[in-house]
C-alpha positions as CSV (number, residue, x, y, z in Angstrom):
1,X,218.1,-52.0,36.7
2,X,220.0,-48.9,35.5
3,X,221.5,-46.1,37.8
4,X,222.7,-42.8,36.6
5,X,222.8,-39.1,37.5
6,X,221.1,-36.5,35.4
7,X,221.4,-32.7,35.2
8,X,220.0,-30.1,33.0
9,X,222.7,-30.7,30.4
10,X,221.8,-34.4,29.9
11,X,218.2,-34.8,30.6
12,X,217.3,-34.3,26.9
13,X,219.7,-37.0,25.8
14,X,218.5,-39.4,28.4
15,X,214.8,-38.8,27.4
16,X,215.6,-39.4,23.7
17,X,217.3,-42.6,24.6
18,X,214.7,-43.7,27.0
19,X,211.8,-42.9,24.6
20,X,213.2,-45.5,22.1
21,X,212.4,-48.2,24.7
22,X,208.7,-47.4,25.0
23,X,205.7,-48.8,23.2
24,X,202.0,-48.6,23.2
25,X,200.5,-50.0,26.5
26,X,203.6,-49.1,28.5
27,X,203.2,-47.5,32.0
28,X,206.0,-45.3,33.2
29,X,205.8,-44.5,36.9
30,X,207.7,-41.4,37.9
31,X,208.6,-41.8,41.7
32,X,210.3,-39.4,44.0
33,X,209.7,-36.6,46.6
34,X,208.1,-33.3,45.9
35,X,210.3,-31.1,43.6
36,X,212.7,-33.9,42.6
37,X,212.0,-33.5,38.8
38,X,209.1,-35.9,37.9
39,X,207.1,-33.3,36.1
40,X,210.2,-32.0,34.4
41,X,211.1,-35.5,33.1
42,X,207.6,-36.0,31.9
43,X,207.7,-32.6,30.1
44,X,210.9,-33.6,28.3
45,X,209.5,-36.9,27.3
46,X,206.2,-35.9,25.9
47,X,207.4,-33.8,23.0
48,X,209.9,-36.6,22.0
49,X,207.2,-39.3,22.1
50,X,204.3,-37.0,20.5
51,X,205.9,-34.2,18.6
52,X,203.9,-31.9,20.6
53,X,205.9,-29.3,22.6
54,X,203.7,-26.3,23.0
55,X,201.7,-25.5,26.2
56,X,202.8,-28.5,28.3
57,X,201.5,-28.3,31.7
58,X,201.4,-30.3,34.9
59,X,198.2,-32.3,35.4
60,X,198.4,-31.6,39.1
61,X,194.9,-29.9,38.9
62,X,193.2,-31.6,36.1
63,X,194.8,-35.1,37.3
64,X,195.1,-36.2,33.7
65,X,196.2,-34.7,30.4
66,X,196.3,-36.4,27.1
67,X,198.6,-35.6,24.1
68,X,197.6,-37.1,20.8
69,X,200.7,-37.0,18.7
70,X,202.8,-38.9,16.4
71,X,204.1,-41.6,16.7
72,X,202.5,-41.9,20.1
73,X,199.6,-40.6,22.2
74,X,200.7,-40.0,25.8
75,X,198.5,-39.7,28.9
76,X,200.2,-37.8,31.8
77,X,198.6,-38.5,35.3
78,X,199.6,-36.6,38.4
79,X,197.8,-38.3,41.4
80,X,199.3,-36.0,44.1
81,X,196.1,-34.5,45.1
82,X,194.2,-37.8,45.3
83,X,193.6,-40.0,48.3
84,X,195.3,-43.3,48.7
85,X,193.7,-46.2,46.8
86,X,192.0,-44.1,44.3
87,X,190.0,-45.8,41.5
88,X,191.4,-44.5,38.3
89,X,188.3,-45.6,36.2
90,X,186.7,-42.2,36.5
91,X,189.8,-40.6,34.9
92,X,189.4,-42.9,31.7
93,X,192.0,-45.4,32.7
94,X,190.6,-48.5,30.9
95,X,189.5,-46.5,27.9
96,X,193.0,-45.4,27.0
97,X,195.5,-47.8,28.5
98,X,196.2,-50.3,25.6
99,X,196.5,-47.5,23.0
100,X,198.7,-45.1,24.8
101,X,202.0,-44.6,26.7
102,X,201.0,-43.6,30.2
103,X,203.3,-41.5,32.6
104,X,202.2,-41.5,36.2
105,X,203.4,-39.2,39.0
106,X,202.5,-40.3,42.5
107,X,201.4,-43.7,41.3
108,X,201.3,-45.0,45.0
109,X,198.1,-43.1,45.4
110,X,196.2,-45.2,42.9
111,X,194.5,-48.4,44.0
112,X,197.0,-51.3,43.5
113,X,195.0,-52.9,40.7
114,X,195.7,-50.0,38.5
115,X,199.4,-49.9,38.7
116,X,200.3,-53.5,37.3
117,X,203.8,-54.3,36.1
118,X,204.2,-52.9,32.6
119,X,206.8,-50.6,31.2
120,X,209.2,-48.9,33.6
121,X,209.6,-47.5,37.1
122,X,211.9,-44.4,37.3
123,X,212.9,-43.3,40.8
124,X,214.3,-39.8,41.1
125,X,216.2,-38.7,44.2
126,X,217.9,-35.5,45.2
127,X,221.7,-35.4,45.5
128,X,224.1,-33.0,47.4
129,X,224.3,-31.0,44.3
130,X,221.0,-29.1,43.8
131,X,221.4,-29.2,40.0
132,X,221.6,-33.1,39.8
133,X,219.4,-36.0,40.4
134,X,220.0,-39.8,41.0
135,X,217.9,-41.8,38.6
136,X,217.2,-45.5,39.0
137,X,215.3,-47.1,36.1
138,X,213.6,-50.6,36.5
139,X,212.1,-52.5,33.5
140,X,208.8,-54.0,34.4
141,X,208.1,-57.1,32.3
142,X,204.3,-57.8,32.2
143,X,202.3,-56.0,29.7
144,X,198.8,-54.6,30.4
145,X,196.1,-56.7,28.9
């Protein structure tokens, strides 16, 4: 487990270093309270992983957005509006999983069988300084089949 503190100045550097650790099939769960910076971190990672940096938006309303780029395709889920124990099959989960890097905000709303240990869990927490966030990164060892 790694713990660090990020602000606007070092989020890009963190995202570039973190992206080097990712490979196809990885799930990255982005955890934290509303407004902590989950979507900001996702929007920083996606261009690095895909080369696509125009018109990135939050998938809060569409639930899932896909970015087919180079070297990776990234699928970004935001499950905030979903009920607990949601079945992700209707959002293309099994069709995409082995071929993409998956970023998931509010992963605790998915049915447990969809969030299996693979990739990383990133917890983002507020600090006493509104411009900084405490970050905890945990490597999850089992790859999705």
